[in-house]
GUTIDO-797261 format. One record per residue (C-alpha): residue in one letter; x, y, z. Coordinates in steps of 0.1 Angstrom, whole numbers, plus 5000, padded with zeros to 4 digits. Each point is the difference from the previous one (the first is absolute). Example, Ala and Ser with C-alpha at 12.3 -4.5 7.8 and 13.67 -1.06 7.14 Angstrom:
% residues 2
A512349555078
S501450344993
END
This chain:
% residues 575
M719447204074
A502249824976
L499749625002
Y502349724989
H498849654992
F501749764976
S499149635002
V500549714977
R498649645000
H499749704977
V496849904983
S500449625004
R497849734986
G501149785030
K498150245023
G496849984979
Q500650344983
M499250084964
V502050274982
V497150074976
A497850085030
S502750235014
A500350194967
A496250034998
Y499950135036
I502750274997
S498650124966
G496349995009
Q499249804969
R498249694988
I502549744988
F499549644989
D502449745015
S500549734974
Y502249795024
Y497249965025
N497250064975
K498450275021
I499350384999
H501450245025
D497850315000
Y501150315021
T498350264979
S498050115030
K503250095019
S500450385003
G503150215004
V502149874970
V501150324983
F502849884977
T501249674985
E502749934974
I502249714990
L503750104995
T502349774980
P503550004986
E500350084963
Y500549644989
V496849875016
P497249944973
E496950215000
R497749715010
L501450015035
T498950365005
D496549845004
R499449925037
E497949694994
T502449864974
L503150075022
W498849845032
N498449704984
E503349934983
V501750025034
E497649755014
H500349754971
V503850024998
E500449885036
R499649625003
N500649955037
N496950005022
K502050205026
A501650244976
Q500750365010
L498450224973
A500750375006
Y501450265023
S497350235015
F501250345012
D497850235021
I501650365003
A498550305017
L499650334982
Q500050355016
N497050215010
E502250314997
L500349954962
T497250024974
L498649694983
E501850094967
E503450045019
N499549675018
I499149814968
R503150154982
L502249905030
A498749644999
K500549974962
E503550145001
F501049775029
C498649694982
Q501850094968
E503350075017
Q500149715026
F497949724984
V499650044962
A503750094997
R500949665015
G497949824974
M496849975021
I496450024987
V498150235023
D496250015006
L499550345018
A496850115017
V499550325021
H497350015027
E498950335015
G499249845034
K497350245011
S499349975037
D496449945012
N500950165033
E500550384999
E502449985029
E502349764982
A502250114971
D499749864965
N502249704991
P501150054963
H502249714988
F500949804970
H500249634993
V502649834977
L499849654987
V503149854984
P500349654986
I502849815018
R500949804968
P501950244977
F499050064964
T503349994980
E501150204970
E499549694979
R496250075006
I499549695021
W499449935037
G503449925015
N501049805031
K499650135035
Q502849805014
R503149814990
R501949725018
E503450045016
Y501349665008
I502149935032
L503549884991
D502549815021
E503850075001
D500649824967
G497350204982
N497549714999
R496350055008
V499049905035
K497149755004
D497749945029
A499149675017
K497649924972
G502550064973
K498650324988
E502250294992
I499950295025
F499550354987
N498950355010
A497250184981
V501250344990
S497850284986
T500750094964
T498950365005
G501150095035
W496750175006
N499549825033
D503350135015
P499450175034
E502550274991
L498150094969
L496850045021
K502050245023
E501150194969
W496450034988
R498850135034
R502950255000
A499350114964
W496350065008
T501050225030
E502350214979
K497450034972
V497350135024
N502450235020
G501350144967
K496550104991
F499450165034
R503250204995
E498950104965
C496750125014
H501750195029
M498349785026
A501449925034
A498549655000
R502449704997
I499749625002
D502649745011
H500349634991
R502049925031
S498449865032
Y499650225031
K503049835016
E502250074969
Q498950365000
G500750045037
I496350095007
D498649905034
L496549914986
I498149695008
P499449784970
T496449884994
I499149634999
H499249834967
E496249974998
G499549754972
Y497049954977
E497749865027
V500550285025
R499650274972
A496849834988
M498550005036
E501050375006
K498550104967
K496749845011
G500150205033
I501249725022
K502650125024
T503049775004
V502949995026
I502650054973
G498050284984
E499650185034
L503649965008
N501150144966
R497750305004
A501550075034
I503649974985
R499150234971
Q498650265024
F503049995022
N502450024970
Q498050294986
M500350195033
F503749935001
I500550124964
S497950315006
L502150095031
K503349964981
E498650204971
S499050285024
I503450015015
Q501650014965
W497650284990
M501050215030
K503749954992
T499450094963
A497950315010
Y502750125024
E502749964974
E497850184974
M499250295023
K503750035010
A501050004963
E497350264992
L501350235027
D503649964986
R498750064965
R498250325009
Q503350145014
N501849944967
P497349994973
T500849914964
L498850214971
L497149774991
E498949995037
S500250385002
L497850034970
Q497549765014
D499950185034
Y499550334982
Y497249854979
D498349865031
K500150355016
K498650164969
T497149754997
Q499249975037
G500750365011
R497650184977
P496249924999
P499350124964
L502349814976
P500450144964
N498049824974
F503149834985
Y501249855033
A496549905010
E499549824967
M503449825003
K499049895035
R496649884989
K501749794973
G502249845026
K503350144986
N501450135033
L502349795022
S498650115033
D499849645012
L503249915020
Q500349654988
E499650104963
F502550285005
A502549765015
K499449774970
A500850294977
I503250095018
S501149634999
Y499249984963
L502050314992
Q503049895020
T499949654986
H500150134964
Q502450285008
I497550274989
E501250345013
T498750254975
M496850064979
D502049914969
D500849665015
L496349965008
H499050094964
E502649764987
R498649725021
I496450084988
E501249984964
E501749675006
L496849855016
N497950154972
G502249824974
V499649665018
V496350035005
S499450114964
V502049714986
S498049765021
K496750164990
K501049974964
E500849635003
I496749945018
S498250194973
E501549784973
K499149685019
R496450135004
K499950074963
Q501049644992
L497449885025
K497450214983
E500949854966
L499649655014
E496650095015
N498950134966
L501249684983
E498049795026
K497050234994
M500249954962
A500449625005
E496850015021
V498250204973
I501149734974
K498649735023
T496850185007
N499250094964
Q501149684984
P496449864997
L498950324983
I502849984975
D499249634993
E496450094994
Y501150284976
N502349764980
R497149754996
F498150244977
F500549914964
F498050274983
Q501450344999
K496950195009
K499549805032
R503650045009
E499850374994
K496850035021
Y501549805028
Y503250214998
Q498050335003
Q498249865031
H503349905017
K502350244983
K501650135032
E500749665015
I501449854967
N502350294993
Y501350005036
Y500549624997
R502050054968
K502150275016
C500849785030
E500849714977
R502550214981
E501650135032
L500349655015
K501449834969
Q503550135006
H499949885037
L499049644993
D502349715012
Q501649744977
N496849804999
G498050304989
K498250025034
V499550295024
P502649965028
T497750115029
A502049805025
R503250174990
W498450345002
K498749925034
R503449915013
E501550314984
K497350215017
E500849855034
E503750054994
L499450374990
Q497850065030
S502649855023
V502750214984
I497950315003
E499449935037
E503749955006
L500850324982
K497550195020
A501349855032
D503550094990
N499050364991
Q497950065031
P503050085023
Y501450254975
Q496650174997
E499750035037
E503550135003
L499350264973
A496950125017
F501850035033
V502950194984
K497650244983
K498350065034
V503450085015
Q500750244971
S496650185006
C500850045037
A503450144992
D498550254976
I497450105027
A502850065026
R502050204975
R497150224990
D498850055035
R503550125010
E500150244971
M496650145011
A501250055035
E503150194988
T498250234975
D496550135000
T497950074969
S501350364996
G503649885000
R500950165033
S502549815021
E499349855035
E502350265016
K498050294985
R496849855011
E501349965036
K500950375001
Q496650104988
T498249785025
K501450225028
L497250244992
P496449905010
A498249824972
F496450084994
S497449814981
A498250154971
V496850055020
Q501850185028
V501850244976
E496750074982
E498250085033
I502850245010
F500050174966
E496250055001
E500250175034
N502850234988
V497950104970
K497050085022
A502250215022
E501250214971
Q496550064987
Q498950185032
P499150374996
V502550275008
N497950155027
Q500549695020
S503750055002
E499949985038
Q499049644997
K503049904978
P502649945028
E497449775016
K499549814966
K503849974995
T500449875036
S497349744994
L501649894967
L503549965017
R498449815028
K498449754976
L503349964982
D501749925033
E497449755008
K500449834966
K503749995004
K499749855035
E497649734987
C502449914971
A502949985024
E498149775023
R499049784971
D503649984987
A501249915035
K497549725002
Q501049874966
Q503750015009
E499249815033
V498149734981
K502849974974
K502749965027
K497949745018
R499449804968
N503750014990
H500949885035
E497549704997
M501449914966
S503650005013
L498949765027
END
């Protein structure tokens, strides 16, 4: 069941909270707090599956280090009651994969926080449940410094003063002679309307992903009352109650919340059942109407179902296509195909071929771009490998260069010929890649590798929907070909005779090869009897005719049974 949770609080020094400790907790790391001169170690914490610091473009690289960032935040605040950071706790969805959830969280932070100039410390927790009866609780934490980091690359002001003025425009003073002013946020990040916008944006982000994945699940940022839902809201438990419940200690609030959740679940299940019945009724009614006036594609699908379900021995071609999963016998998948063709206005096989060519072009361009990025990544990896070879073999080269006499140098060279030659080759290759100081830029290569890997992942993610669509369209094409060929086989047999001619011929009794052979053998034996037994010939002929009549009668009965079974099966399919 889709879950919505979006909460934000302040990390405040006045409440005894430490922002470095909060950062260490959400990331599951060991961080030294230089402000309090202590270490916060949460490396034993499990469930942290992804962490990253997202920053605007103008923020220096040093602030992408978690320890540096939050120690600067602690030191820049002078007040002993200062508010240090916003702490967000946002629920992810069990219906989505871990990769999809991480991608959603990153995109949301980039669009809603980083785009407003915020520095974001993001951490995703998988939230595995210890109790098999309870669902997992995947979620992500976001820590954002309240004090903004300006484009001048300095920590800016959190607030500015707006003085109260009298009618003459003079500043108003209090009884002690001090000027009265209001403290106004310089960023507007604490605006309640902005929080509502964030909550609504997260809802739209998740629901958009549900729609993209063709899922019926949805979340809503509004309260039950705002949604018009008659559910009972649970009571806030707080840290103490949750800690006691986790230790197995039952509490009054916990018991009450469990009862409320059970009641709400029963209420929701009842409403879902009623909605399902309505939907099923509408679908069955629509199906009956559709069968009265079938479209071309629906007629093809009905015919294909009859061919595949009505005959026990399938031809090898159809059996192979069915084994590979290329038939659209599943009702939901067939409905998806119909919807796709209608959406893209595909009416003929030529339109379908044109769509496949278009998708092939998009996929091939993306694959080519990914291949180029992988080639660049491979070159950087080779450079790093050569730099490592230089570093590893440097003592050997130094030893080689210390030999003064040529014979000793030659002897040492022969002993380490492979290593020395490979070292010289790597040295020649790296010479054209050195920086201005003549050093190997390993840090730059590392950044370029990470950027390339990120670009490759983004390209793969962008290309994935097109690949899935291409595979689906090819599957539809295969099913259309099967329907067409099956119809052609029904209209014309292997000898080229038409259906009408075959129907005329089936009026005569049809014998199997074994039956014909038995009758032929009996006839031959009758002809081989001696002439002096001519008085027995009429009896032999009568016996032969009797057997022929019996065979005809058996065939007629068998045909009648087959016709009865066929009529019954067609009647069931029409229902």
